[in-house]
C-alpha positions in Angstrom: 119.3 86.3 85.3 116.1 85.2 86.9 113.9 88.5 87.4 110.9 88.7 89.2 109.4 91.3 86.4 108.6 88.8 83.6 109.3 92.1 81.0 112.8 92.3 82.2 113.3 88.4 82.8 112.5 88.1 78.9 115.2 90.5 77.9 118.2 88.3 76.2 119.4 90.8 73.5 120.1 94.3 72.2 117.0 94.4 70.4 115.1 93.1 73.4 116.4 96.1 75.6 115.9 98.6 72.8 112.2 97.7 72.1 112.0 97.5 76.5 113.3 100.7 76.7 111.1 102.4 74.1 107.9 100.7 75.7 108.9 102.1 79.1 109.5 105.8 77.7 105.8 105.6 76.1 104.5 104.1 79.4 105.9 106.9 81.0 104.4 109.5 79.0 101.2 107.8 79.2 101.1 108.0 83.2 101.1 104.2 83.4 104.0 104.4 85.4 105.1 106.4 88.5 108.2 107.6 88.8 110.1 109.4 91.6 112.8 111.0 89.3 111.1 112.8 86.4 114.3 115.0 85.5 116.9 113.5 83.3 119.4 114.4 86.2 117.6 112.9 88.7 117.0 109.9 86.9 121.0 109.4 85.7 121.6 110.0 89.4 119.3 107.5 91.1 120.4 104.9 88.0 124.1 105.7 89.4 123.2 105.1 92.8 121.0 102.1 92.4 123.8 100.4 90.5 126.4 101.3 93.0 124.1 99.5 95.8 122.5 96.6 93.7 124.6 94.6 95.6 121.6 94.9 98.3 119.0 94.1 96.0 120.6 90.9 94.2 121.2 89.7 97.9 117.9 90.6 99.6 115.5 90.5 96.7 116.9 88.0 94.1 119.1 86.0 96.8 122.1 85.5 94.8 125.1 88.1 94.4 125.2 91.0 91.7 126.9 90.0 88.3 130.2 91.1 87.8 129.5 91.4 84.1 125.7 92.6 83.8 123.4 91.1 80.8 121.2 93.3 78.6 118.1 92.0 81.6 120.4 93.9 83.9 120.7 97.0 82.1 116.9 96.9 81.6 116.5 96.5 85.3 118.7 99.8 86.0 116.6 102.0 84.1 113.4 100.3 85.6 115.0 100.8 89.0 115.8 104.5 88.5 112.4 105.3 88.0 111.6 105.1 91.5 114.8 104.7 93.6 115.6 107.9 95.5 
């Protein structure tokens, strides 16, 4: 997958995803990344809604269809999007 975010684009394995998520959590705790969904339930709800509507993101931003079978970088993108998706 060709992601605009170089961190997400570099994720190719489960280990890469694990490192990314740990780093993402640390940056959130340190206030380096803003979030619209600070509670767990709001975050999970946003992840679900973004996943359901990610066809639009893929079409409008990436210029390709959403994958039928997501890879590790797509999972990372879902987590990242859920921080700001309302």
